[in-house]
PDB file as gemmi writes it, atoms N, CA and C in Angstrom:
CRYST1    1.000    1.000    1.000  90.00  90.00  90.00 P 1                      
ATOM      1  N   MET A   1     -45.223  10.534   1.542  1.00  0.00           N  
ATOM      2  CA  MET A   1     -45.002   9.330   0.771  1.00  0.00           C  
ATOM      3  C   MET A   1     -43.615   9.327   0.130  1.00  0.00           C  
ATOM      4  N   ALA A   2     -43.206  10.484  -0.370  1.00  0.00           N  
ATOM      5  CA  ALA A   2     -41.893  10.571  -1.014  1.00  0.00           C  
ATOM      6  C   ALA A   2     -40.775  10.344   0.002  1.00  0.00           C  
ATOM      7  N   SER A   3     -41.002  10.803   1.235  1.00  0.00           N  
ATOM      8  CA  SER A   3     -39.960  10.614   2.247  1.00  0.00           C  
ATOM      9  C   SER A   3     -39.810   9.140   2.614  1.00  0.00           C  
ATOM     10  N   LEU A   4     -40.893   8.375   2.585  1.00  0.00           N  
ATOM     11  CA  LEU A   4     -40.793   6.936   2.844  1.00  0.00           C  
ATOM     12  C   LEU A   4     -40.020   6.229   1.731  1.00  0.00           C  
ATOM     13  N   GLU A   5     -40.241   6.657   0.492  1.00  0.00           N  
ATOM     14  CA  GLU A   5     -39.492   6.073  -0.618  1.00  0.00           C  
ATOM     15  C   GLU A   5     -38.005   6.407  -0.492  1.00  0.00           C  
ATOM     16  N   TYR A   6     -37.723   7.639  -0.073  1.00  0.00           N  
ATOM     17  CA  TYR A   6     -36.334   8.051   0.116  1.00  0.00           C  
ATOM     18  C   TYR A   6     -35.671   7.227   1.219  1.00  0.00           C  
ATOM     19  N   LEU A   7     -36.382   7.013   2.317  1.00  0.00           N  
ATOM     20  CA  LEU A   7     -35.836   6.201   3.407  1.00  0.00           C  
ATOM     21  C   LEU A   7     -35.596   4.763   2.965  1.00  0.00           C  
ATOM     22  N   GLY A   8     -36.431   4.255   2.081  1.00  0.00           N  
ATOM     23  CA  GLY A   8     -36.233   2.901   1.571  1.00  0.00           C  
ATOM     24  C   GLY A   8     -35.012   2.793   0.675  1.00  0.00           C  
ATOM     25  N   MET A   9     -34.691   3.869  -0.043  1.00  0.00           N  
ATOM     26  CA  MET A   9     -33.537   3.863  -0.945  1.00  0.00           C  
ATOM     27  C   MET A   9     -32.239   4.258  -0.249  1.00  0.00           C  
ATOM     28  N   LEU A  10     -32.330   4.822   0.942  1.00  0.00           N  
ATOM     29  CA  LEU A  10     -31.151   5.329   1.642  1.00  0.00           C  
ATOM     30  C   LEU A  10     -30.060   4.276   1.850  1.00  0.00           C  
ATOM     31  N   PRO A  11     -30.377   3.044   2.261  1.00  0.00           N  
ATOM     32  CA  PRO A  11     -29.301   2.052   2.408  1.00  0.00           C  
ATOM     33  C   PRO A  11     -28.560   1.777   1.096  1.00  0.00           C  
ATOM     34  N   PHE A  12     -29.274   1.748  -0.013  1.00  0.00           N  
ATOM     35  CA  PHE A  12     -28.622   1.519  -1.308  1.00  0.00           C  
ATOM     36  C   PHE A  12     -27.731   2.696  -1.688  1.00  0.00           C  
ATOM     37  N   LEU A  13     -28.205   3.903  -1.418  1.00  0.00           N  
ATOM     38  CA  LEU A  13     -27.402   5.083  -1.714  1.00  0.00           C  
ATOM     39  C   LEU A  13     -26.142   5.119  -0.860  1.00  0.00           C  
ATOM     40  N   LEU A  14     -26.263   4.749   0.404  1.00  0.00           N  
ATOM     41  CA  LEU A  14     -25.087   4.699   1.276  1.00  0.00           C  
ATOM     42  C   LEU A  14     -24.101   3.630   0.820  1.00  0.00           C  
ATOM     43  N   LEU A  15     -24.603   2.488   0.383  1.00  0.00           N  
ATOM     44  CA  LEU A  15     -23.737   1.419  -0.114  1.00  0.00           C  
ATOM     45  C   LEU A  15     -22.975   1.859  -1.362  1.00  0.00           C  
ATOM     46  N   ILE A  16     -23.648   2.554  -2.256  1.00  0.00           N  
ATOM     47  CA  ILE A  16     -22.992   3.060  -3.465  1.00  0.00           C  
ATOM     48  C   ILE A  16     -21.941   4.107  -3.099  1.00  0.00           C  
ATOM     49  N   ALA A  17     -22.242   4.966  -2.142  1.00  0.00           N  
ATOM     50  CA  ALA A  17     -21.276   5.974  -1.703  1.00  0.00           C  
ATOM     51  C   ALA A  17     -20.051   5.320  -1.074  1.00  0.00           C  
ATOM     52  N   LEU A  18     -20.266   4.309  -0.227  1.00  0.00           N  
ATOM     53  CA  LEU A  18     -19.133   3.609   0.387  1.00  0.00           C  
ATOM     54  C   LEU A  18     -18.284   2.889  -0.653  1.00  0.00           C  
ATOM     55  N   ALA A  19     -18.920   2.312  -1.666  1.00  0.00           N  
ATOM     56  CA  ALA A  19     -18.167   1.649  -2.737  1.00  0.00           C  
ATOM     57  C   ALA A  19     -17.320   2.659  -3.500  1.00  0.00           C  
ATOM     58  N   GLY A  20     -17.858   3.829  -3.756  1.00  0.00           N  
ATOM     59  CA  GLY A  20     -17.091   4.874  -4.434  1.00  0.00           C  
ATOM     60  C   GLY A  20     -15.911   5.342  -3.611  1.00  0.00           C  
ATOM     61  N   ILE A  21     -16.124   5.516  -2.317  1.00  0.00           N  
ATOM     62  CA  ILE A  21     -15.031   5.916  -1.428  1.00  0.00           C  
ATOM     63  C   ILE A  21     -13.960   4.832  -1.385  1.00  0.00           C  
ATOM     64  N   GLN A  22     -14.365   3.563  -1.318  1.00  0.00           N  
ATOM     65  CA  GLN A  22     -13.411   2.454  -1.273  1.00  0.00           C  
ATOM     66  C   GLN A  22     -12.571   2.406  -2.552  1.00  0.00           C  
ATOM     67  N   LEU A  23     -13.205   2.601  -3.698  1.00  0.00           N  
ATOM     68  CA  LEU A  23     -12.458   2.612  -4.958  1.00  0.00           C  
ATOM     69  C   LEU A  23     -11.496   3.796  -5.022  1.00  0.00           C  
ATOM     70  N   GLY A  24     -11.895   4.924  -4.492  1.00  0.00           N  
ATOM     71  CA  GLY A  24     -11.001   6.080  -4.442  1.00  0.00           C  
ATOM     72  C   GLY A  24      -9.787   5.826  -3.568  1.00  0.00           C  
ATOM     73  N   ILE A  25      -9.992   5.187  -2.424  1.00  0.00           N  
ATOM     74  CA  ILE A  25      -8.875   4.846  -1.540  1.00  0.00           C  
ATOM     75  C   ILE A  25      -7.943   3.854  -2.226  1.00  0.00           C  
ATOM     76  N   ALA A  26      -8.496   2.877  -2.933  1.00  0.00           N  
ATOM     77  CA  ALA A  26      -7.670   1.893  -3.641  1.00  0.00           C  
ATOM     78  C   ALA A  26      -6.836   2.562  -4.733  1.00  0.00           C  
ATOM     79  N   ALA A  27      -7.429   3.490  -5.461  1.00  0.00           N  
ATOM     80  CA  ALA A  27      -6.685   4.205  -6.501  1.00  0.00           C  
ATOM     81  C   ALA A  27      -5.574   5.051  -5.892  1.00  0.00           C  
ATOM     82  N   TYR A  28      -5.852   5.703  -4.778  1.00  0.00           N  
ATOM     83  CA  TYR A  28      -4.839   6.507  -4.099  1.00  0.00           C  
ATOM     84  C   TYR A  28      -3.689   5.628  -3.610  1.00  0.00           C  
ATOM     85  N   CYS A  29      -4.005   4.472  -3.055  1.00  0.00           N  
ATOM     86  CA  CYS A  29      -2.962   3.552  -2.592  1.00  0.00           C  
ATOM     87  C   CYS A  29      -2.115   3.056  -3.760  1.00  0.00           C  
ATOM     88  N   GLY A  30      -2.728   2.827  -4.913  1.00  0.00           N  
ATOM     89  CA  GLY A  30      -1.969   2.427  -6.095  1.00  0.00           C  
ATOM     90  C   GLY A  30      -1.006   3.508  -6.542  1.00  0.00           C  
ATOM     91  N   SER A  31      -1.464   4.737  -6.524  1.00  0.00           N  
ATOM     92  CA  SER A  31      -0.609   5.863  -6.886  1.00  0.00           C  
ATOM     93  C   SER A  31       0.547   6.013  -5.897  1.00  0.00           C  
ATOM     94  N   GLN A  32       0.260   5.872  -4.625  1.00  0.00           N  
ATOM     95  CA  GLN A  32       1.299   5.985  -3.606  1.00  0.00           C  
ATOM     96  C   GLN A  32       2.305   4.838  -3.701  1.00  0.00           C  
ATOM     97  N   ALA A  33       1.841   3.631  -4.026  1.00  0.00           N  
ATOM     98  CA  ALA A  33       2.753   2.494  -4.197  1.00  0.00           C  
ATOM     99  C   ALA A  33       3.690   2.732  -5.373  1.00  0.00           C  
ATOM    100  N   ALA A  34       3.177   3.294  -6.465  1.00  0.00           N  
ATOM    101  CA  ALA A  34       4.023   3.597  -7.621  1.00  0.00           C  
ATOM    102  C   ALA A  34       5.067   4.650  -7.271  1.00  0.00           C  
ATOM    103  N   THR A  35       4.674   5.663  -6.521  1.00  0.00           N  
ATOM    104  CA  THR A  35       5.619   6.695  -6.096  1.00  0.00           C  
ATOM    105  C   THR A  35       6.705   6.105  -5.211  1.00  0.00           C  
ATOM    106  N   ALA A  36       6.319   5.255  -4.272  1.00  0.00           N  
ATOM    107  CA  ALA A  36       7.297   4.633  -3.375  1.00  0.00           C  
ATOM    108  C   ALA A  36       8.268   3.748  -4.150  1.00  0.00           C  
ATOM    109  N   ALA A  37       7.770   2.966  -5.103  1.00  0.00           N  
ATOM    110  CA  ALA A  37       8.636   2.074  -5.879  1.00  0.00           C  
ATOM    111  C   ALA A  37       9.617   2.872  -6.729  1.00  0.00           C  
ATOM    112  N   ARG A  38       9.144   3.914  -7.402  1.00  0.00           N  
ATOM    113  CA  ARG A  38      10.034   4.733  -8.239  1.00  0.00           C  
ATOM    114  C   ARG A  38      11.113   5.410  -7.408  1.00  0.00           C  
ATOM    115  N   THR A  39      10.714   5.992  -6.291  1.00  0.00           N  
ATOM    116  CA  THR A  39      11.675   6.690  -5.447  1.00  0.00           C  
ATOM    117  C   THR A  39      12.693   5.724  -4.858  1.00  0.00           C  
ATOM    118  N   ALA A  40      12.234   4.561  -4.412  1.00  0.00           N  
ATOM    119  CA  ALA A  40      13.146   3.571  -3.839  1.00  0.00           C  
ATOM    120  C   ALA A  40      14.142   3.075  -4.882  1.00  0.00           C  
ATOM    121  N   ALA A  41      13.665   2.773  -6.084  1.00  0.00           N  
ATOM    122  CA  ALA A  41      14.566   2.280  -7.131  1.00  0.00           C  
ATOM    123  C   ALA A  41      15.553   3.360  -7.559  1.00  0.00           C  
ATOM    124  N   ARG A  42      15.086   4.585  -7.695  1.00  0.00           N  
ATOM    125  CA  ARG A  42      15.968   5.680  -8.104  1.00  0.00           C  
ATOM    126  C   ARG A  42      17.061   5.922  -7.064  1.00  0.00           C  
ATOM    127  N   THR A  43      16.696   5.899  -5.798  1.00  0.00           N  
ATOM    128  CA  THR A  43      17.680   6.132  -4.743  1.00  0.00           C  
ATOM    129  C   THR A  43      18.637   4.955  -4.614  1.00  0.00           C  
ATOM    130  N   ALA A  44      18.125   3.735  -4.700  1.00  0.00           N  
ATOM    131  CA  ALA A  44      18.986   2.557  -4.575  1.00  0.00           C  
ATOM    132  C   ALA A  44      19.960   2.440  -5.739  1.00  0.00           C  
ATOM    133  N   ALA A  45      19.633   3.031  -6.890  1.00  0.00           N  
ATOM    134  CA  ALA A  45      20.512   2.963  -8.060  1.00  0.00           C  
ATOM    135  C   ALA A  45      21.701   3.904  -7.947  1.00  0.00           C  
ATOM    136  N   GLN A  46      21.670   4.818  -7.010  1.00  0.00           N  
ATOM    137  CA  GLN A  46      22.783   5.751  -6.837  1.00  0.00           C  
ATOM    138  C   GLN A  46      23.949   5.051  -6.156  1.00  0.00           C  
ATOM    139  N   PRO A  47      25.164   5.523  -6.424  1.00  0.00           N  
ATOM    140  CA  PRO A  47      26.329   4.920  -5.769  1.00  0.00           C  
ATOM    141  C   PRO A  47      26.393   5.306  -4.292  1.00  0.00           C  
ATOM    142  N   ALA A  48      27.182   4.549  -3.538  1.00  0.00           N  
ATOM    143  CA  ALA A  48      27.368   4.838  -2.115  1.00  0.00           C  
ATOM    144  C   ALA A  48      28.022   6.206  -1.973  1.00  0.00           C  
ATOM    145  N   PRO A  49      27.818   6.914  -0.936  1.00  0.00           N  
ATOM    146  CA  PRO A  49      27.098   6.613   0.293  1.00  0.00           C  
ATOM    147  C   PRO A  49      25.615   6.984   0.243  1.00  0.00           C  
ATOM    148  N   ASP A  50      25.162   7.606  -0.860  1.00  0.00           N  
ATOM    149  CA  ASP A  50      23.769   8.057  -0.924  1.00  0.00           C  
ATOM    150  C   ASP A  50      22.800   6.988  -1.398  1.00  0.00           C  
ATOM    151  N   GLY A  51      23.300   5.902  -1.979  1.00  0.00           N  
ATOM    152  CA  GLY A  51      22.425   4.892  -2.556  1.00  0.00           C  
ATOM    153  C   GLY A  51      22.432   3.596  -1.774  1.00  0.00           C  
ATOM    154  N   GLY A  52      21.925   2.544  -2.408  1.00  0.00           N  
ATOM    155  CA  GLY A  52      21.864   1.232  -1.781  1.00  0.00           C  
ATOM    156  C   GLY A  52      20.459   0.878  -1.341  1.00  0.00           C  
ATOM    157  N   GLU A  53      20.306  -0.386  -0.952  1.00  0.00           N  
ATOM    158  CA  GLU A  53      18.975  -0.891  -0.592  1.00  0.00           C  
ATOM    159  C   GLU A  53      18.353  -0.155   0.585  1.00  0.00           C  
ATOM    160  N   GLU A  54      19.115   0.015   1.649  1.00  0.00           N  
ATOM    161  CA  GLU A  54      18.536   0.635   2.848  1.00  0.00           C  
ATOM    162  C   GLU A  54      18.167   2.095   2.599  1.00  0.00           C  
ATOM    163  N   ALA A  55      19.027   2.817   1.883  1.00  0.00           N  
ATOM    164  CA  ALA A  55      18.712   4.210   1.545  1.00  0.00           C  
ATOM    165  C   ALA A  55      17.485   4.270   0.638  1.00  0.00           C  
ATOM    166  N   GLY A  56      17.378   3.326  -0.293  1.00  0.00           N  
ATOM    167  CA  GLY A  56      16.213   3.269  -1.169  1.00  0.00           C  
ATOM    168  C   GLY A  56      14.938   2.976  -0.405  1.00  0.00           C  
ATOM    169  N   ARG A  57      15.020   2.060   0.549  1.00  0.00           N  
ATOM    170  CA  ARG A  57      13.841   1.721   1.356  1.00  0.00           C  
ATOM    171  C   ARG A  57      13.378   2.939   2.160  1.00  0.00           C  
ATOM    172  N   ARG A  58      14.324   3.622   2.785  1.00  0.00           N  
ATOM    173  CA  ARG A  58      13.967   4.821   3.562  1.00  0.00           C  
ATOM    174  C   ARG A  58      13.355   5.900   2.669  1.00  0.00           C  
ATOM    175  N   ALA A  59      13.962   6.109   1.494  1.00  0.00           N  
ATOM    176  CA  ALA A  59      13.452   7.138   0.582  1.00  0.00           C  
ATOM    177  C   ALA A  59      12.055   6.785   0.081  1.00  0.00           C  
ATOM    178  N   GLY A  60      11.819   5.514  -0.220  1.00  0.00           N  
ATOM    179  CA  GLY A  60      10.498   5.092  -0.688  1.00  0.00           C  
ATOM    180  C   GLY A  60       9.424   5.276   0.362  1.00  0.00           C  
ATOM    181  N   VAL A  61       9.740   4.943   1.598  1.00  0.00           N  
ATOM    182  CA  VAL A  61       8.770   5.101   2.690  1.00  0.00           C  
ATOM    183  C   VAL A  61       8.506   6.584   2.959  1.00  0.00           C  
ATOM    184  N   ASN A  62       9.556   7.400   2.894  1.00  0.00           N  
ATOM    185  CA  ASN A  62       9.396   8.829   3.175  1.00  0.00           C  
ATOM    186  C   ASN A  62       8.734   9.595   2.034  1.00  0.00           C  
ATOM    187  N   ALA A  63       8.642   8.999   0.843  1.00  0.00           N  
ATOM    188  CA  ALA A  63       8.074   9.697  -0.313  1.00  0.00           C  
ATOM    189  C   ALA A  63       6.551   9.673  -0.342  1.00  0.00           C  
ATOM    190  N   VAL A  64       5.927   8.905   0.531  1.00  0.00           N  
ATOM    191  CA  VAL A  64       4.469   8.756   0.488  1.00  0.00           C  
ATOM    192  C   VAL A  64       3.842   9.253   1.786  1.00  0.00           C  
ATOM    193  N   SER A  65       2.527   9.316   1.796  1.00  0.00           N  
ATOM    194  CA  SER A  65       1.791   9.738   2.991  1.00  0.00           C  
ATOM    195  C   SER A  65       2.098   8.811   4.160  1.00  0.00           C  
ATOM    196  N   GLY A  66       2.060   9.348   5.358  1.00  0.00           N  
ATOM    197  CA  GLY A  66       2.432   8.581   6.538  1.00  0.00           C  
ATOM    198  C   GLY A  66       1.552   7.379   6.817  1.00  0.00           C  
ATOM    199  N   TRP A  67       0.271   7.450   6.515  1.00  0.00           N  
ATOM    200  CA  TRP A  67      -0.638   6.342   6.836  1.00  0.00           C  
ATOM    201  C   TRP A  67      -0.563   5.212   5.829  1.00  0.00           C  
ATOM    202  N   VAL A  68       0.121   5.423   4.689  1.00  0.00           N  
ATOM    203  CA  VAL A  68       0.175   4.393   3.650  1.00  0.00           C  
ATOM    204  C   VAL A  68       1.097   3.252   4.058  1.00  0.00           C  
ATOM    205  N   ASN A  69       2.283   3.541   4.582  1.00  0.00           N  
ATOM    206  CA  ASN A  69       3.234   2.555   5.105  1.00  0.00           C  
ATOM    207  C   ASN A  69       3.536   1.423   4.108  1.00  0.00           C  
ATOM    208  N   PRO A  70       4.276   1.721   3.031  1.00  0.00           N  
ATOM    209  CA  PRO A  70       4.574   0.683   2.033  1.00  0.00           C  
ATOM    210  C   PRO A  70       5.627  -0.303   2.514  1.00  0.00           C  
ATOM    211  N   ASP A  71       5.548  -1.512   1.998  1.00  0.00           N  
ATOM    212  CA  ASP A  71       6.578  -2.528   2.219  1.00  0.00           C  
ATOM    213  C   ASP A  71       7.373  -2.618   0.921  1.00  0.00           C  
ATOM    214  N   ILE A  72       8.670  -2.338   0.977  1.00  0.00           N  
ATOM    215  CA  ILE A  72       9.489  -2.291  -0.230  1.00  0.00           C  
ATOM    216  C   ILE A  72      10.414  -3.494  -0.262  1.00  0.00           C  
ATOM    217  N   THR A  73      10.383  -4.217  -1.383  1.00  0.00           N  
ATOM    218  CA  THR A  73      11.246  -5.387  -1.581  1.00  0.00           C  
ATOM    219  C   THR A  73      12.064  -5.182  -2.851  1.00  0.00           C  
ATOM    220  N   TRP A  74      13.082  -6.019  -3.002  1.00  0.00           N  
ATOM    221  CA  TRP A  74      14.020  -5.906  -4.123  1.00  0.00           C  
ATOM    222  C   TRP A  74      14.066  -7.229  -4.884  1.00  0.00           C  
ATOM    223  N   PRO A  75      13.126  -7.480  -5.798  1.00  0.00           N  
ATOM    224  CA  PRO A  75      13.139  -8.748  -6.532  1.00  0.00           C  
ATOM    225  C   PRO A  75      14.301  -8.862  -7.513  1.00  0.00           C  
ATOM    226  N   GLN A  76      14.847  -7.734  -7.969  1.00  0.00           N  
ATOM    227  CA  GLN A  76      15.979  -7.769  -8.896  1.00  0.00           C  
ATOM    228  C   GLN A  76      16.959  -6.683  -8.493  1.00  0.00           C  
ATOM    229  N   TYR A  77      18.176  -7.096  -8.205  1.00  0.00           N  
ATOM    230  CA  TYR A  77      19.208  -6.146  -7.793  1.00  0.00           C  
ATOM    231  C   TYR A  77      20.513  -6.713  -8.315  1.00  0.00           C  
ATOM    232  N   ASP A  78      20.887  -6.336  -9.548  1.00  0.00           N  
ATOM    233  CA  ASP A  78      22.125  -6.860 -10.122  1.00  0.00           C  
ATOM    234  C   ASP A  78      23.090  -5.706 -10.385  1.00  0.00           C  
ATOM    235  N   GLN A  79      24.120  -5.962 -11.179  1.00  0.00           N  
ATOM    236  CA  GLN A  79      25.135  -4.927 -11.360  1.00  0.00           C  
ATOM    237  C   GLN A  79      24.687  -3.820 -12.311  1.00  0.00           C  
ATOM    238  N   TRP A  80      23.613  -4.027 -13.079  1.00  0.00           N  
ATOM    239  CA  TRP A  80      23.178  -3.021 -14.053  1.00  0.00           C  
ATOM    240  C   TRP A  80      21.874  -2.322 -13.677  1.00  0.00           C  
ATOM    241  N   THR A  81      20.970  -3.006 -13.030  1.00  0.00           N  
ATOM    242  CA  THR A  81      19.659  -2.416 -12.737  1.00  0.00           C  
ATOM    243  C   THR A  81      19.228  -2.689 -11.298  1.00  0.00           C  
ATOM    244  N   VAL A  82      18.286  -1.894 -10.873  1.00  0.00           N  
ATOM    245  CA  VAL A  82      17.660  -2.068  -9.563  1.00  0.00           C  
ATOM    246  C   VAL A  82      16.153  -2.085  -9.789  1.00  0.00           C  
ATOM    247  N   LYS A  83      15.485  -3.105  -9.282  1.00  0.00           N  
ATOM    248  CA  LYS A  83      14.025  -3.173  -9.370  1.00  0.00           C  
ATOM    249  C   LYS A  83      13.467  -3.174  -7.953  1.00  0.00           C  
ATOM    250  N   ALA A  84      12.601  -2.215  -7.683  1.00  0.00           N  
ATOM    251  CA  ALA A  84      11.953  -2.121  -6.374  1.00  0.00           C  
ATOM    252  C   ALA A  84      10.463  -2.389  -6.543  1.00  0.00           C  
ATOM    253  N   THR A  85       9.908  -3.144  -5.614  1.00  0.00           N  
ATOM    254  CA  THR A  85       8.467  -3.396  -5.592  1.00  0.00           C  
ATOM    255  C   THR A  85       7.906  -2.884  -4.274  1.00  0.00           C  
ATOM    256  N   ALA A  86       6.901  -2.026  -4.370  1.00  0.00           N  
ATOM    257  CA  ALA A  86       6.241  -1.484  -3.182  1.00  0.00           C  
ATOM    258  C   ALA A  86       4.858  -2.116  -3.058  1.00  0.00           C  
ATOM    259  N   THR A  87       4.559  -2.609  -1.869  1.00  0.00           N  
ATOM    260  CA  THR A  87       3.258  -3.207  -1.579  1.00  0.00           C  
ATOM    261  C   THR A  87       2.565  -2.358  -0.521  1.00  0.00           C  
ATOM    262  N   VAL A  88       1.339  -1.956  -0.823  1.00  0.00           N  
ATOM    263  CA  VAL A  88       0.561  -1.119   0.095  1.00  0.00           C  
ATOM    264  C   VAL A  88      -0.755  -1.821   0.389  1.00  0.00           C  
ATOM    265  N   ARG A  89      -1.055  -1.972   1.661  1.00  0.00           N  
ATOM    266  CA  ARG A  89      -2.328  -2.563   2.076  1.00  0.00           C  
ATOM    267  C   ARG A  89      -3.420  -1.505   1.967  1.00  0.00           C  
ATOM    268  N   VAL A  90      -4.510  -1.857   1.306  1.00  0.00           N  
ATOM    269  CA  VAL A  90      -5.621  -0.920   1.100  1.00  0.00           C  
ATOM    270  C   VAL A  90      -6.549  -1.002   2.308  1.00  0.00           C  
ATOM    271  N   PRO A  91      -6.690   0.098   3.063  1.00  0.00           N  
ATOM    272  CA  PRO A  91      -7.604   0.059   4.208  1.00  0.00           C  
ATOM    273  C   PRO A  91      -9.057  -0.011   3.746  1.00  0.00           C  
ATOM    274  N   SER A  92      -9.880  -0.609   4.566  1.00  0.00           N  
ATOM    275  CA  SER A  92     -11.292  -0.777   4.233  1.00  0.00           C  
ATOM    276  C   SER A  92     -12.125   0.298   4.916  1.00  0.00           C  
ATOM    277  N   VAL A  93     -13.173   0.753   4.227  1.00  0.00           N  
ATOM    278  CA  VAL A  93     -14.080   1.730   4.839  1.00  0.00           C  
ATOM    279  C   VAL A  93     -15.008   1.057   5.841  1.00  0.00           C  
ATOM    280  N   LEU A  94     -15.169  -0.249   5.723  1.00  0.00           N  
ATOM    281  CA  LEU A  94     -15.957  -1.013   6.688  1.00  0.00           C  
ATOM    282  C   LEU A  94     -14.997  -1.834   7.542  1.00  0.00           C  
ATOM    283  N   PRO A  95     -14.855  -1.504   8.819  1.00  0.00           N  
ATOM    284  CA  PRO A  95     -13.902  -2.210   9.669  1.00  0.00           C  
ATOM    285  C   PRO A  95     -14.165  -3.716   9.702  1.00  0.00           C  
ATOM    286  N   GLY A  96     -13.081  -4.483   9.609  1.00  0.00           N  
ATOM    287  CA  GLY A  96     -13.193  -5.931   9.671  1.00  0.00           C  
ATOM    288  C   GLY A  96     -13.443  -6.597   8.337  1.00  0.00           C  
ATOM    289  N   LEU A  97     -13.636  -5.825   7.286  1.00  0.00           N  
ATOM    290  CA  LEU A  97     -13.915  -6.377   5.959  1.00  0.00           C  
ATOM    291  C   LEU A  97     -12.773  -6.017   5.022  1.00  0.00           C  
ATOM    292  N   ARG A  98     -12.077  -7.025   4.477  1.00  0.00           N  
ATOM    293  CA  ARG A  98     -11.020  -6.771   3.495  1.00  0.00           C  
ATOM    294  C   ARG A  98     -11.566  -7.116   2.126  1.00  0.00           C  
ATOM    295  N   LEU A  99     -11.893  -6.101   1.368  1.00  0.00           N  
ATOM    296  CA  LEU A  99     -12.496  -6.307   0.064  1.00  0.00           C  
ATOM    297  C   LEU A  99     -11.476  -6.278  -1.069  1.00  0.00           C  
ATOM    298  N   ILE A 100     -10.378  -5.571  -0.872  1.00  0.00           N  
ATOM    299  CA  ILE A 100      -9.400  -5.377  -1.938  1.00  0.00           C  
ATOM    300  C   ILE A 100      -8.043  -5.882  -1.465  1.00  0.00           C  
ATOM    301  N   ASP A 101      -7.376  -6.650  -2.330  1.00  0.00           N  
ATOM    302  CA  ASP A 101      -6.041  -7.158  -2.020  1.00  0.00           C  
ATOM    303  C   ASP A 101      -5.045  -6.000  -1.955  1.00  0.00           C  
ATOM    304  N   PRO A 102      -3.886  -6.238  -1.332  1.00  0.00           N  
ATOM    305  CA  PRO A 102      -2.857  -5.191  -1.329  1.00  0.00           C  
ATOM    306  C   PRO A 102      -2.446  -4.813  -2.756  1.00  0.00           C  
ATOM    307  N   VAL A 103      -2.066  -3.569  -2.926  1.00  0.00           N  
ATOM    308  CA  VAL A 103      -1.662  -3.048  -4.233  1.00  0.00           C  
ATOM    309  C   VAL A 103      -0.150  -3.160  -4.347  1.00  0.00           C  
ATOM    310  N   ARG A 104       0.332  -3.679  -5.494  1.00  0.00           N  
ATOM    311  CA  ARG A 104       1.768  -3.806  -5.739  1.00  0.00           C  
ATOM    312  C   ARG A 104       2.128  -3.027  -6.998  1.00  0.00           C  
ATOM    313  N   ARG A 105       3.201  -2.257  -6.896  1.00  0.00           N  
ATOM    314  CA  ARG A 105       3.736  -1.543  -8.052  1.00  0.00           C  
ATOM    315  C   ARG A 105       5.250  -1.724  -8.053  1.00  0.00           C  
ATOM    316  N   SER A 106       5.820  -1.840  -9.254  1.00  0.00           N  
ATOM    317  CA  SER A 106       7.263  -2.037  -9.399  1.00  0.00           C  
ATOM    318  C   SER A 106       7.854  -0.950 -10.280  1.00  0.00           C  
ATOM    319  N   ALA A 107       9.132  -0.686 -10.059  1.00  0.00           N  
ATOM    320  CA  ALA A 107       9.880   0.257 -10.891  1.00  0.00           C  
ATOM    321  C   ALA A 107      11.299  -0.271 -11.042  1.00  0.00           C  
ATOM    322  N   THR A 108      11.842  -0.144 -12.246  1.00  0.00           N  
ATOM    323  CA  THR A 108      13.211  -0.569 -12.528  1.00  0.00           C  
ATOM    324  C   THR A 108      14.004   0.644 -12.987  1.00  0.00           C  
ATOM    325  N   MET A 109      15.163   0.825 -12.390  1.00  0.00           N  
ATOM    326  CA  MET A 109      16.042   1.940 -12.753  1.00  0.00           C  
ATOM    327  C   MET A 109      17.435   1.397 -13.061  1.00  0.00           C  
ATOM    328  N   PRO A 110      18.116   1.995 -14.042  1.00  0.00           N  
ATOM    329  CA  PRO A 110      19.504   1.589 -14.292  1.00  0.00           C  
ATOM    330  C   PRO A 110      20.409   2.158 -13.208  1.00  0.00           C  
ATOM    331  N   LYS A 111      21.437   1.401 -12.856  1.00  0.00           N  
ATOM    332  CA  LYS A 111      22.397   1.920 -11.881  1.00  0.00           C  
ATOM    333  C   LYS A 111      23.221   3.019 -12.537  1.00  0.00           C  
ATOM    334  N   GLU A 112      23.569   4.006 -11.744  1.00  0.00           N  
ATOM    335  CA  GLU A 112      24.369   5.106 -12.269  1.00  0.00           C  
ATOM    336  C   GLU A 112      25.775   4.629 -12.562  1.00  0.00           C  
ATOM    337  N   ASP A 113      26.298   5.069 -13.685  1.00  0.00           N  
ATOM    338  CA  ASP A 113      27.659   4.714 -14.070  1.00  0.00           C  
ATOM    339  C   ASP A 113      28.624   5.635 -13.337  1.00  0.00           C  
ATOM    340  N   THR A 114      29.476   5.065 -12.526  1.00  0.00           N  
ATOM    341  CA  THR A 114      30.412   5.873 -11.743  1.00  0.00           C  
ATOM    342  C   THR A 114      31.835   5.769 -12.255  1.00  0.00           C  
ATOM    343  N   THR A 115      32.022   5.167 -13.439  1.00  0.00           N  
ATOM    344  CA  THR A 115      33.380   5.067 -13.982  1.00  0.00           C  
ATOM    345  C   THR A 115      33.809   6.424 -14.525  1.00  0.00           C  
ATOM    346  N   PRO A 116      35.070   6.787 -14.323  1.00  0.00           N  
ATOM    347  CA  PRO A 116      35.543   8.110 -14.781  1.00  0.00           C  
ATOM    348  C   PRO A 116      35.698   8.181 -16.279  1.00  0.00           C  
TER     349      PRO A 116                                                      
END                                                                             
């Protein structure tokens, strides 16, 4: 009798486990997006030849796990600061179902002063 009750509850237990895994993946993607944004902004704030938008984009992508694949944009890039925004798509544990929107994180860094 107890095994029948367990079998009846099994779908609910699996659903709760999948929800927990999905939330964990979303939190990890948020952390990775923040790392990518900080690294991209920090690198882009450096003077040439080591800095700039393209160097920042490469550094941001290389700073995170390979499967995360962030999209890095530059909403603010003026003479004093660099702001990078990293967007990471959160994969779903259930194929074909998108439950969580992409995660966006931004970081702003001051440009390095290169005056002597």
